[in-house]
PDB file of N, CA, C, O and CB in Angstrom:
ATOM      1  N   ASN A   1       0.832  -1.194   0.000  1.00  0.00           N
ATOM      2  CA  ASN A   1       0.000   0.000   0.000  1.00  0.00           C
ATOM      3  C   ASN A   1       0.868   1.246   0.000  1.00  0.00           C
ATOM      4  O   ASN A   1       1.921   1.282   0.636  1.00  0.00           O
ATOM      5  CB  ASN A   1      -0.942   0.004   1.208  1.00  0.00           C
ATOM      6  N   GLU A   2       0.423   2.256  -0.712  1.00  0.00           N
ATOM      7  CA  GLU A   2       1.125   3.533  -0.741  1.00  0.00           C
ATOM      8  C   GLU A   2       0.146   4.645  -0.399  1.00  0.00           C
ATOM      9  O   GLU A   2      -1.024   4.608  -0.781  1.00  0.00           O
ATOM     10  CB  GLU A   2       1.780   3.780  -2.127  1.00  0.00           C
ATOM     11  N   LYS A   3       0.651   5.635   0.330  1.00  0.00           N
ATOM     12  CA  LYS A   3      -0.148   6.823   0.613  1.00  0.00           C
ATOM     13  C   LYS A   3       0.657   8.032   0.191  1.00  0.00           C
ATOM     14  O   LYS A   3       1.849   8.143   0.478  1.00  0.00           O
ATOM     15  CB  LYS A   3      -0.547   6.908   2.121  1.00  0.00           C
ATOM     16  N   GLY A   4      -0.015   8.930  -0.491  1.00  0.00           N
ATOM     17  CA  GLY A   4       0.657  10.140  -0.952  1.00  0.00           C
ATOM     18  C   GLY A   4      -0.175  11.361  -0.626  1.00  0.00           C
ATOM     19  O   GLY A   4      -1.373  11.274  -0.356  1.00  0.00           O
ATOM     20  N   ALA A   5       0.493  12.497  -0.658  1.00  0.00           N
ATOM     21  CA  ALA A   5      -0.185  13.770  -0.432  1.00  0.00           C
ATOM     22  C   ALA A   5       0.265  14.736  -1.514  1.00  0.00           C
ATOM     23  O   ALA A   5       1.378  14.637  -2.030  1.00  0.00           O
ATOM     24  CB  ALA A   5       0.117  14.340   0.996  1.00  0.00           C
ATOM     25  N   THR A   6      -0.609  15.664  -1.848  1.00  0.00           N
ATOM     26  CA  THR A   6      -0.265  16.676  -2.845  1.00  0.00           C
ATOM     27  C   THR A   6      -0.736  18.042  -2.373  1.00  0.00           C
ATOM     28  O   THR A   6      -1.596  18.152  -1.498  1.00  0.00           O
ATOM     29  CB  THR A   6      -0.886  16.332  -4.218  1.00  0.00           C
ATOM     30  N   ASP A   7      -0.168  19.064  -2.957  1.00  0.00           N
ATOM     31  CA  ASP A   7      -0.519  20.436  -2.630  1.00  0.00           C
ATOM     32  C   ASP A   7      -0.159  21.293  -3.840  1.00  0.00           C
ATOM     33  O   ASP A   7       0.594  20.853  -4.709  1.00  0.00           O
ATOM     34  CB  ASP A   7       0.217  20.930  -1.326  1.00  0.00           C
ATOM     35  N   VAL A   8      -0.682  22.492  -3.900  1.00  0.00           N
ATOM     36  CA  VAL A   8      -0.318  23.432  -4.960  1.00  0.00           C
ATOM     37  C   VAL A   8       0.205  24.696  -4.287  1.00  0.00           C
ATOM     38  O   VAL A   8      -0.456  25.271  -3.422  1.00  0.00           O
ATOM     39  CB  VAL A   8      -1.542  23.747  -5.908  1.00  0.00           C
ATOM     40  N   THR A   9       1.397  25.121  -4.694  1.00  0.00           N
ATOM     41  CA  THR A   9       2.015  26.331  -4.164  1.00  0.00           C
ATOM     42  C   THR A   9       2.245  27.310  -5.303  1.00  0.00           C
ATOM     43  O   THR A   9       2.751  26.937  -6.361  1.00  0.00           O
ATOM     44  CB  THR A   9       3.349  26.007  -3.437  1.00  0.00           C
ATOM     45  N   GLU A  10       1.871  28.558  -5.081  1.00  0.00           N
ATOM     46  CA  GLU A  10       2.040  29.596  -6.102  1.00  0.00           C
ATOM     47  C   GLU A  10       3.295  30.408  -5.802  1.00  0.00           C
ATOM     48  O   GLU A  10       3.513  30.843  -4.672  1.00  0.00           O
ATOM     49  CB  GLU A  10       0.794  30.523  -6.165  1.00  0.00           C
ATOM     50  N   PHE A  11       4.124  30.605  -6.845  1.00  0.00           N
ATOM     51  CA  PHE A  11       5.316  31.438  -6.748  1.00  0.00           C
ATOM     52  C   PHE A  11       5.215  32.546  -7.776  1.00  0.00           C
ATOM     53  O   PHE A  11       4.627  32.356  -8.841  1.00  0.00           O
ATOM     54  CB  PHE A  11       6.609  30.603  -6.956  1.00  0.00           C
ATOM     55  N   LYS A  12       5.783  33.699  -7.467  1.00  0.00           N
ATOM     56  CA  LYS A  12       5.920  34.759  -8.471  1.00  0.00           C
ATOM     57  C   LYS A  12       7.393  34.855  -8.833  1.00  0.00           C
ATOM     58  O   LYS A  12       8.239  35.106  -7.975  1.00  0.00           O
ATOM     59  CB  LYS A  12       5.369  36.143  -7.944  1.00  0.00           C
ATOM     60  N   VAL A  13       7.691  34.652 -10.112  1.00  0.00           N
ATOM     61  CA  VAL A  13       9.067  34.682 -10.604  1.00  0.00           C
ATOM     62  C   VAL A  13       9.105  35.587 -11.826  1.00  0.00           C
ATOM     63  O   VAL A  13       8.433  35.317 -12.821  1.00  0.00           O
ATOM     64  CB  VAL A  13       9.590  33.240 -10.948  1.00  0.00           C
ATOM     65  N   GLY A  14       9.879  36.649 -11.756  1.00  0.00           N
ATOM     66  CA  GLY A  14       9.990  37.554 -12.892  1.00  0.00           C
ATOM     67  C   GLY A  14       8.664  38.140 -13.327  1.00  0.00           C
ATOM     68  O   GLY A  14       8.450  38.357 -14.520  1.00  0.00           O
ATOM     69  N   GLY A  15       7.763  38.404 -12.379  1.00  0.00           N
ATOM     70  CA  GLY A  15       6.460  38.969 -12.700  1.00  0.00           C
ATOM     71  C   GLY A  15       5.437  37.963 -13.182  1.00  0.00           C
ATOM     72  O   GLY A  15       4.298  38.331 -13.466  1.00  0.00           O
ATOM     73  N   GLN A  16       5.823  36.687 -13.280  1.00  0.00           N
ATOM     74  CA  GLN A  16       4.886  35.642 -13.708  1.00  0.00           C
ATOM     75  C   GLN A  16       4.541  34.743 -12.528  1.00  0.00           C
ATOM     76  O   GLN A  16       5.353  34.548 -11.622  1.00  0.00           O
ATOM     77  CB  GLN A  16       5.482  34.805 -14.871  1.00  0.00           C
ATOM     78  N   LYS A  17       3.339  34.203 -12.550  1.00  0.00           N
ATOM     79  CA  LYS A  17       2.935  33.240 -11.532  1.00  0.00           C
ATOM     80  C   LYS A  17       3.269  31.835 -12.014  1.00  0.00           C
ATOM     81  O   LYS A  17       2.944  31.454 -13.139  1.00  0.00           O
ATOM     82  CB  LYS A  17       1.422  33.369 -11.212  1.00  0.00           C
ATOM     83  N   LEU A  18       3.922  31.073 -11.147  1.00  0.00           N
ATOM     84  CA  LEU A  18       4.197  29.665 -11.410  1.00  0.00           C
ATOM     85  C   LEU A  18       3.560  28.846 -10.301  1.00  0.00           C
ATOM     86  O   LEU A  18       3.479  29.291  -9.156  1.00  0.00           O
ATOM     87  CB  LEU A  18       5.734  29.388 -11.504  1.00  0.00           C
ATOM     88  N   TYR A  19       3.111  27.658 -10.641  1.00  0.00           N
ATOM     89  CA  TYR A  19       2.461  26.775  -9.681  1.00  0.00           C
ATOM     90  C   TYR A  19       3.243  25.476  -9.582  1.00  0.00           C
ATOM     91  O   TYR A  19       3.510  24.826 -10.593  1.00  0.00           O
ATOM     92  CB  TYR A  19       0.994  26.501 -10.084  1.00  0.00           C
ATOM     93  N   LEU A  20       3.611  25.097  -8.356  1.00  0.00           N
ATOM     94  CA  LEU A  20       4.331  23.860  -8.091  1.00  0.00           C
ATOM     95  C   LEU A  20       3.378  22.891  -7.414  1.00  0.00           C
ATOM     96  O   LEU A  20       2.740  23.232  -6.418  1.00  0.00           O
ATOM     97  CB  LEU A  20       5.594  24.112  -7.215  1.00  0.00           C
ATOM     98  N   SER A  21       3.282  21.679  -7.957  1.00  0.00           N
ATOM     99  CA  SER A  21       2.410  20.656  -7.390  1.00  0.00           C
ATOM    100  C   SER A  21       3.196  19.359  -7.204  1.00  0.00           C
ATOM    101  O   SER A  21       3.274  18.544  -8.123  1.00  0.00           O
ATOM    102  CB  SER A  21       1.171  20.422  -8.297  1.00  0.00           C
ATOM    103  N   PRO A  22       3.783  19.164  -6.012  1.00  0.00           N
ATOM    104  CA  PRO A  22       4.519  17.929  -5.755  1.00  0.00           C
ATOM    105  C   PRO A  22       3.603  16.827  -5.221  1.00  0.00           C
ATOM    106  O   PRO A  22       2.538  17.104  -4.669  1.00  0.00           O
ATOM    107  CB  PRO A  22       5.652  18.190  -4.766  1.00  0.00           C
ATOM    108  N   ILE A  23       4.029  15.590  -5.391  1.00  0.00           N
ATOM    109  CA  ILE A  23       3.375  14.444  -4.759  1.00  0.00           C
ATOM    110  C   ILE A  23       4.396  13.833  -3.809  1.00  0.00           C
ATOM    111  O   ILE A  23       5.480  13.427  -4.227  1.00  0.00           O
ATOM    112  CB  ILE A  23       2.860  13.386  -5.828  1.00  0.00           C
ATOM    113  N   MET A  24       4.042  13.772  -2.525  1.00  0.00           N
ATOM    114  CA  MET A  24       4.963  13.299  -1.501  1.00  0.00           C
ATOM    115  C   MET A  24       4.520  11.947  -0.959  1.00  0.00           C
ATOM    116  O   MET A  24       3.340  11.731  -0.683  1.00  0.00           O
ATOM    117  CB  MET A  24       5.069  14.317  -0.365  1.00  0.00           C
ATOM    118  N   ASP A  25       5.486  11.035  -0.811  1.00  0.00           N
ATOM    119  CA  ASP A  25       5.251   9.737  -0.181  1.00  0.00           C
ATOM    120  C   ASP A  25       5.123   9.977   1.321  1.00  0.00           C
ATOM    121  O   ASP A  25       6.058  10.482   1.943  1.00  0.00           O
ATOM    122  CB  ASP A  25       6.412   8.711  -0.505  1.00  0.00           C
ATOM    123  N   LEU A  26       3.985   9.627   1.911  1.00  0.00           N
ATOM    124  CA  LEU A  26       3.770   9.889   3.335  1.00  0.00           C
ATOM    125  C   LEU A  26       4.564   8.955   4.241  1.00  0.00           C
ATOM    126  O   LEU A  26       4.680   9.216   5.438  1.00  0.00           O
ATOM    127  CB  LEU A  26       2.305   9.771   3.659  1.00  0.00           C
ATOM    128  N   TYR A  27       5.110   7.879   3.698  1.00  0.00           N
ATOM    129  CA  TYR A  27       5.906   6.953   4.506  1.00  0.00           C
ATOM    130  C   TYR A  27       7.265   7.556   4.850  1.00  0.00           C
ATOM    131  O   TYR A  27       7.680   7.540   6.009  1.00  0.00           O
ATOM    132  CB  TYR A  27       6.093   5.621   3.766  1.00  0.00           C
ATOM    133  N   ASN A  28       7.961   8.091   3.834  1.00  0.00           N
ATOM    134  CA  ASN A  28       9.320   8.573   4.082  1.00  0.00           C
ATOM    135  C   ASN A  28       9.533  10.053   3.746  1.00  0.00           C
ATOM    136  O   ASN A  28      10.649  10.554   3.881  1.00  0.00           O
ATOM    137  CB  ASN A  28      10.285   7.751   3.292  1.00  0.00           C
ATOM    138  N   GLY A  29       8.487  10.758   3.314  1.00  0.00           N
ATOM    139  CA  GLY A  29       8.592  12.182   3.027  1.00  0.00           C
ATOM    140  C   GLY A  29       9.254  12.518   1.703  1.00  0.00           C
ATOM    141  O   GLY A  29       9.508  13.688   1.416  1.00  0.00           O
ATOM    142  N   GLU A  30       9.538  11.504   0.893  1.00  0.00           N
ATOM    143  CA  GLU A  30      10.210  11.711  -0.390  1.00  0.00           C
ATOM    144  C   GLU A  30       9.243  12.275  -1.429  1.00  0.00           C
ATOM    145  O   GLU A  30       8.095  11.840  -1.515  1.00  0.00           O
ATOM    146  CB  GLU A  30      10.817  10.393  -0.894  1.00  0.00           C
ATOM    147  N   ILE A  31       9.710  13.241  -2.215  1.00  0.00           N
ATOM    148  CA  ILE A  31       8.925  13.749  -3.342  1.00  0.00           C
ATOM    149  C   ILE A  31       9.069  12.739  -4.473  1.00  0.00           C
ATOM    150  O   ILE A  31      10.171  12.511  -4.971  1.00  0.00           O
ATOM    151  CB  ILE A  31       9.399  15.194  -3.790  1.00  0.00           C
ATOM    152  N   ILE A  32       7.951  12.135  -4.878  1.00  0.00           N
ATOM    153  CA  ILE A  32       8.027  11.089  -5.901  1.00  0.00           C
ATOM    154  C   ILE A  32       7.670  11.609  -7.286  1.00  0.00           C
ATOM    155  O   ILE A  32       7.958  10.958  -8.290  1.00  0.00           O
ATOM    156  CB  ILE A  32       7.109   9.940  -5.539  1.00  0.00           C
ATOM    157  N   SER A  33       7.042  12.781  -7.341  1.00  0.00           N
ATOM    158  CA  SER A  33       6.693  13.382  -8.622  1.00  0.00           C
ATOM    159  C   SER A  33       6.347  14.845  -8.374  1.00  0.00           C
ATOM    160  O   SER A  33       6.000  15.234  -7.259  1.00  0.00           O
ATOM    161  CB  SER A  33       5.503  12.623  -9.308  1.00  0.00           C
ATOM    162  N   TYR A  34       6.447  15.650  -9.432  1.00  0.00           N
ATOM    163  CA  TYR A  34       6.014  17.040  -9.311  1.00  0.00           C
ATOM    164  C   TYR A  34       5.680  17.584 -10.688  1.00  0.00           C
ATOM    165  O   TYR A  34       6.106  17.043 -11.708  1.00  0.00           O
ATOM    166  CB  TYR A  34       7.102  17.907  -8.632  1.00  0.00           C
ATOM    167  N   ALA A  35       4.917  18.655 -10.699  1.00  0.00           N
ATOM    168  CA  ALA A  35       4.584  19.358 -11.936  1.00  0.00           C
ATOM    169  C   ALA A  35       4.711  20.852 -11.668  1.00  0.00           C
ATOM    170  O   ALA A  35       4.371  21.336 -10.588  1.00  0.00           O
ATOM    171  CB  ALA A  35       3.140  18.989 -12.444  1.00  0.00           C
ATOM    172  N   ILE A  36       5.207  21.570 -12.671  1.00  0.00           N
ATOM    173  CA  ILE A  36       5.287  23.029 -12.612  1.00  0.00           C
ATOM    174  C   ILE A  36       4.499  23.566 -13.793  1.00  0.00           C
ATOM    175  O   ILE A  36       4.691  23.123 -14.925  1.00  0.00           O
ATOM    176  CB  ILE A  36       6.782  23.539 -12.635  1.00  0.00           C
ATOM    177  N   SER A  37       3.609  24.521 -13.532  1.00  0.00           N
ATOM    178  CA  SER A  37       2.801  25.087 -14.616  1.00  0.00           C
ATOM    179  C   SER A  37       2.657  26.590 -14.417  1.00  0.00           C
ATOM    180  O   SER A  37       2.959  27.133 -13.354  1.00  0.00           O
ATOM    181  CB  SER A  37       1.404  24.410 -14.679  1.00  0.00           C
ATOM    182  N   ARG A  38       2.183  27.246 -15.481  1.00  0.00           N
ATOM    183  CA  ARG A  38       1.963  28.697 -15.429  1.00  0.00           C
ATOM    184  C   ARG A  38       0.519  29.011 -15.226  1.00  0.00           C
ATOM    185  O   ARG A  38       0.145  30.181 -15.156  1.00  0.00           O
ATOM    186  CB  ARG A  38       2.457  29.369 -16.690  1.00  0.00           C
TER     187      ARG A  38
END
């Protein structure tokens, strides 16, 4: 069994908004995947 958590964080870089959405393994805290979008 695997359990994961996700969140969306907004950053402003060079006047643009970027969104970071990582997926974290709740067992060991490791980031197993992420996406960055505008």
